[in-house]
C-alpha positions, 0 to 999 in steps of 0.5 A: 628345675631351671626356676629353682636353680635361678632362685637359689643363685639369686638367694646366694647373691643376695646373701653375699651382698648382705654380708659384704662390708662398706668399701673405702677408697684411699691412697698414700704417698712416699718420696725418697731422694735418689742420688744423681749418680749418672750423667747422660750427655748428647753431642752432635756434628752439624753442617750446611751446604749445597751438596748433601754427599759432601755434608755427609762426608764431613759430619760422618768424619767428625762422628768417627773421630768422636767415637774413637775418643769416647771409646778410649775412655773406660766406663763411658758408653756411647750410642747413636742419637738422632740423625737427620738431613733436611732441606734449607729453603730460600726465596720462593720456597725453593731449596737453597741448600741442605743441613745435616746433623748427627748425634751421639749420646754418652752415659756414665756413672763417672761424671768426671770422665764425661766432663773431660770428654765434653771439653775435648769433643767441643775442640773437635768441632762437636757441639753439646746438645744437652747434659742431664744428671739422673739416678742410675737404674740400680740407684733408682730401683733401690730407692723406689723399693724403699719408697714403696715400702714406706708408702705401703706402710702409710696405706696400712696405717691409714686403713687401720685408723679408718677402721678403728674409728668406725669400730670395724676390722678391714681387709684389702680388696684392691691395690695399685702402685705407681712410681714417679719422679726421678726425672733427668736434671738438665744442666746449663753449660758455658760453652764458649770457655770450654771451646777455647780451653777444652776445660772440663764441664762443671757438673753438680750432681745433686739429687732427684726425688723418687715418689711412690703412690699407693692407692686402693680399696679396703673393705670394712667388716664387723 
């Protein structure tokens, strides 16, 4: 009985293999521009000295004052960034002092408010770490959906062309979708002028390219 069952299974497998069509791997890609409608900026307070406790007091006081100013601005969110205290070495690799740094990260779709805040925060002895312009999560999702639809249509069109040239039909066997692009755009800023005048930092939003790559496998059939 076991031998008969094995023979039947082998026959079924051979039949399925014989009926399967050729497999073809292919891919398609689509890109869409996404408006950089959100700004993310980091500011930090940093101090050096011999006494870590005094450094912490100075830095924490700067951060507390900065938080008051930022939280008073509607539409701007803020969260703590990197914080570190590390030794400064002198001769003979001996600890000669300490340096402390504490960072805040601002995010908003109101680029004008962030621009104004950066100027004021620098007058409060805080330094700007970096400023990035990028699509907001809502904008990115919408543009990714558009790019995905376009990439899938391109994939289907390419599959149809291959099948038509070979005089066969086709069906989808496997599909992978990957999103890319839309990376934050760093901004270069003239810090000296802003420290002196508390002028709003000039920001030019621009666009980021969001890309969807669709790859997969189709099976050709008579």
